[in-house]
SEVEXPA-129990 format. One record per residue (C-alpha): x, y, z; residue number from 0. Coordinates in steps of 0.5 Angstrom, whole numbers. Layout:
# SEVEXPA-129990
<<X, Y, Z>, NUM> ...
***
This chain:
# SEVEXPA-129990
<<-20, -29, -4>, 0> <<-21, -36, -8>, 1> <<-24, -42, -4>, 2> <<-20, -41, 2>, 3> <<-22, -39, 9>, 4> <<-19, -32, 12>, 5> <<-18, -30, 19>, 6> <<-19, -22, 19>, 7> <<-19, -17, 24>, 8> <<-21, -10, 22>, 9> <<-20, -3, 26>, 10> <<-28, -1, 26>, 11> <<-35, -3, 25>, 12> <<-35, 1, 19>, 13> <<-32, -5, 15>, 14> <<-34, -11, 19>, 15> <<-40, -13, 15>, 16> <<-37, -13, 8>, 17> <<-31, -17, 10>, 18> <<-36, -22, 14>, 19> <<-40, -22, 7>, 20> <<-33, -23, 3>, 21> <<-30, -29, 8>, 22> <<-37, -33, 9>, 23> <<-38, -38, 14>, 24> <<-32, -41, 14>, 25> <<-28, -35, 15>, 26> <<-27, -31, 21>, 27> <<-28, -23, 22>, 28> <<-26, -19, 29>, 29> <<-29, -12, 28>, 30> <<-26, -7, 34>, 31> <<-28, 0, 35>, 32> <<-28, 5, 41>, 33> <<-35, 7, 39>, 34> <<-41, 3, 42>, 35> <<-46, 7, 38>, 36> <<-42, 5, 31>, 37> <<-42, -2, 34>, 38> <<-49, -3, 36>, 39> <<-51, 0, 29>, 40> <<-46, -6, 26>, 41> <<-49, -11, 30>, 42> <<-56, -10, 29>, 43> <<-55, -10, 21>, 44> <<-50, -16, 22>, 45> <<-56, -20, 26>, 46> <<-61, -19, 21>, 47> <<-56, -22, 16>, 48> <<-54, -28, 20>, 49> <<-47, -26, 20>, 50> <<-46, -25, 28>, 51> <<-42, -31, 31>, 52> <<-43, -37, 33>, 53> <<-47, -38, 27>, 54> <<-44, -33, 22>, 55> <<-36, -31, 22>, 56> <<-37, -24, 25>, 57> <<-35, -22, 32>, 58> <<-35, -15, 34>, 59> <<-31, -12, 40>, 60> <<-31, -5, 44>, 61> <<-24, -4, 45>, 62> <<-18, 0, 43>, 63> <<-14, -3, 38>, 64> <<-7, -2, 42>, 65> <<-10, -6, 47>, 66> <<-12, -12, 43>, 67> <<-8, -18, 42>, 68> <<-8, -24, 37>, 69> <<-3, -30, 37>, 70> <<3, -28, 32>, 71> <<2, -30, 25>, 72> <<-5, -32, 26>, 73> <<-9, -27, 21>, 74> <<-9, -27, 14>, 75> <<-12, -19, 13>, 76> <<-12, -13, 18>, 77> <<-15, -7, 16>, 78> <<-16, 0, 19>, 79> <<-21, 5, 17>, 80> <<-20, 12, 18>, 81> <<-17, 11, 25>, 82> <<-9, 11, 24>, 83> <<-8, 18, 25>, 84> <<-11, 17, 32>, 85> <<-6, 12, 34>, 86> <<-1, 15, 39>, 87> <<5, 11, 37>, 88> <<4, 9, 29>, 89> <<11, 5, 29>, 90> <<9, 1, 35>, 91> <<2, -1, 32>, 92> <<5, -2, 25>, 93> <<10, -7, 28>, 94> <<5, -10, 32>, 95> <<0, -11, 26>, 96> <<6, -14, 22>, 97> <<7, -19, 28>, 98> <<0, -22, 28>, 99> <<0, -23, 20>, 100> <<1, -30, 17>, 101> <<8, -30, 14>, 102> <<9, -32, 7>, 103> <<14, -35, 2>, 104> <<18, -31, -2>, 105> <<16, -29, -9>, 106> <<9, -30, -8>, 107> <<3, -25, -8>, 108> <<-2, -24, -3>, 109> <<-7, -29, -6>, 110> <<-2, -34, -6>, 111> <<1, -34, -13>, 112> <<8, -32, -16>, 113> <<14, -35, -19>, 114> <<17, -37, -12>, 115> <<11, -42, -11>, 116> <<10, -40, -4>, 117> <<4, -37, 0>, 118> <<3, -30, 0>, 119> <<4, -27, 7>, 120> <<-2, -23, 11>, 121> <<-4, -17, 8>, 122> <<-5, -10, 12>, 123> <<-9, -5, 9>, 124> <<-11, 2, 12>, 125> <<-12, 9, 10>, 126> <<-8, 16, 12>, 127> <<-10, 23, 10>, 128> <<-6, 29, 7>, 129> <<-5, 34, 12>, 130> <<-8, 39, 14>, 131> <<-14, 34, 13>, 132> <<-19, 41, 12>, 133> <<-17, 48, 12>, 134> <<-21, 49, 18>, 135> <<-16, 45, 22>, 136> <<-10, 48, 20>, 137> <<-14, 55, 22>, 138> <<-15, 52, 29>, 139> <<-7, 50, 30>, 140> <<-5, 56, 27>, 141> <<-9, 60, 32>, 142> <<-6, 56, 38>, 143> <<1, 57, 36>, 144> <<0, 65, 34>, 145> <<-5, 67, 40>, 146> <<-2, 62, 46>, 147> <<5, 59, 43>, 148> <<2, 52, 43>, 149> <<5, 48, 38>, 150> <<0, 42, 37>, 151> <<2, 36, 33>, 152> <<-3, 35, 27>, 153> <<-5, 27, 28>, 154> <<-5, 26, 20>, 155> <<3, 29, 20>, 156> <<6, 22, 21>, 157> <<3, 19, 15>, 158> <<1, 25, 11>, 159> <<4, 24, 4>, 160> <<6, 18, 0>, 161> <<13, 18, 2>, 162> <<12, 18, 9>, 163> <<7, 12, 8>, 164> <<12, 8, 5>, 165> <<17, 9, 10>, 166> <<13, 7, 16>, 167> <<11, 1, 12>, 168> <<18, -1, 10>, 169> <<21, 1, 17>, 170> <<15, -4, 20>, 171> <<18, -10, 16>, 172> <<12, -10, 10>, 173> <<14, -11, 3>, 174> <<10, -10, -4>, 175> <<8, -3, -1>, 176> <<3, 0, -5>, 177> <<0, 7, -4>, 178> <<-6, 10, -8>, 179> <<-7, 17, -7>, 180> <<-15, 19, -8>, 181> <<-18, 25, -8>, 182> <<-26, 26, -7>, 183> <<-31, 32, -5>, 184> <<-35, 30, 1>, 185> <<-42, 33, -1>, 186> <<-46, 31, 5>, 187> <<-51, 36, 7>, 188> <<-48, 41, 12>, 189> <<-50, 49, 12>, 190> <<-44, 53, 13>, 191> <<-46, 55, 21>, 192> <<-47, 47, 23>, 193> <<-40, 46, 19>, 194> <<-36, 51, 23>, 195> <<-39, 49, 29>, 196> <<-38, 42, 28>, 197> <<-31, 43, 27>, 198> <<-30, 47, 33>, 199> <<-33, 41, 37>, 200> <<-28, 36, 34>, 201> <<-22, 41, 35>, 202> <<-24, 43, 42>, 203> <<-25, 35, 44>, 204> <<-18, 33, 40>, 205> <<-14, 29, 45>, 206> <<-8, 32, 41>, 207> <<-10, 39, 44>, 208> <<-14, 38, 51>, 209> <<-16, 46, 51>, 210> <<-19, 45, 58>, 211> <<-12, 43, 60>, 212> <<-8, 48, 56>, 213> <<-13, 54, 57>, 214> <<-17, 58, 62>, 215> <<-25, 58, 60>, 216> <<-24, 65, 58>, 217> <<-18, 64, 53>, 218> <<-22, 58, 50>, 219> <<-28, 62, 49>, 220> <<-24, 68, 46>, 221> <<-21, 62, 41>, 222> <<-27, 59, 39>, 223> <<-30, 66, 37>, 224> <<-24, 68, 33>, 225> <<-24, 61, 30>, 226> <<-31, 61, 28>, 227> <<-30, 68, 25>, 228> <<-24, 65, 21>, 229> <<-27, 58, 19>, 230> <<-33, 61, 17>, 231> <<-30, 66, 12>, 232> <<-25, 60, 9>, 233> <<-31, 55, 9>, 234> <<-36, 60, 5>, 235> <<-31, 60, -1>, 236> <<-33, 52, -1>, 237> <<-41, 53, -1>, 238> <<-45, 49, -6>, 239> <<-52, 49, -6>, 240> <<-53, 51, 1>, 241> <<-48, 46, 4>, 242> <<-40, 46, 5>, 243> <<-36, 42, 0>, 244> <<-30, 39, 3>, 245> <<-24, 36, -1>, 246> <<-21, 30, 2>, 247> <<-14, 27, 0>, 248> <<-13, 20, 2>, 249> <<-8, 15, 1>, 250> <<-10, 8, 1>, 251> <<-4, 4, 3>, 252> <<-3, -4, 3>, 253> <<3, -8, 4>, 254> <<5, -15, 6>, 255> <<9, -19, 11>, 256> <<14, -24, 8>, 257> 
***
């Protein structure tokens, strides 16, 4: 980042603190999140480190990123961590973020260097997920379709491959797009029953599949029982040391505005 102050917006409290530490007091970081609990944790840590505005660089706001507004060309960096599958209109969001980023000169990279001698444009960075994100979510979608004829969009589908990430970024106007595939094992301690129940709660509360509006209470319960049976059999194959290990596949995407 050199010695230049940066204006940064990030889509979650999870990454706000390291960004605030990186930009220093001369910069500005705005962390947006819908989770008041997550923001409260981030705020407590930031206050302990003296990072919160007005004396530090960090502002934390409980807000939907699609409801946010920044002046055109006002931001150096935008990050979005683990949230992009849940945005209802990904192309619109990417185009909006492009407009918020500072434009740069041709031939320059994101750090302001390059053969053309101009300043690099603002940078967007986010992560997307392969689809389905876990076998258990795939089971949920299949059961809905097979048992009730209900086809529900997998929220990871729109950006669920390297090619789709590149195409979406190009359509929004970004250049120098880089997509890095990353695979890792999520090894948090999760007994089998707790893992399956947690996935049922996540599936049942998904805004993409509002079960209360789609099915009767009896149908929801029958679906839950069948899901638990099949998801338990699936996840049991990945139990290591008493916990379910989930292999996550993500795409780390960056691009720049000219």
